[in-house]
C-alpha positions in Angstrom: 129.4 105.0 85.2 130.3 105.7 89.0 133.4 104.7 90.9 134.3 104.8 94.7 136.7 107.3 95.7 138.2 108.0 99.0 138.6 111.8 100.2 141.8 112.7 102.2 142.1 115.9 104.5 144.4 118.5 102.7 145.6 119.9 106.3 146.8 116.4 107.9 146.4 113.8 105.0 144.0 111.5 106.9 141.6 109.5 104.8 138.3 110.2 106.2 135.4 109.7 104.1 134.5 107.5 101.0 131.7 108.5 98.4 131.0 107.7 94.6 132.1 109.7 91.6 131.6 109.9 87.9 134.8 108.6 86.0 134.7 111.6 83.5 135.0 114.5 86.2 137.9 116.2 87.7 139.2 115.5 91.1 136.5 115.9 93.7 136.9 118.7 96.4 134.6 119.2 99.4 134.6 121.0 102.5 134.2 118.3 105.4 134.7 117.9 109.0 137.9 116.1 110.0 138.2 114.2 113.3 141.7 114.4 113.5 142.1 118.3 113.1 138.9 118.8 114.9 138.2 121.6 112.0 136.2 121.8 108.8 139.0 121.4 106.0 138.9 120.8 102.2 139.0 117.1 101.5 140.5 116.1 98.1 140.1 112.9 96.0 142.9 110.5 96.4 144.3 107.9 93.9 
């Protein structure tokens, strides 16, 4: 079963992306572009 998760920038903490993730996995970490920082930073799954 999949659930909708929100990804937040680790540098400025703005919530930029939403995606689908399996419930059984650990917290998702992806390198994405942040419009606020204007950089490619790591985005982590938030609660």
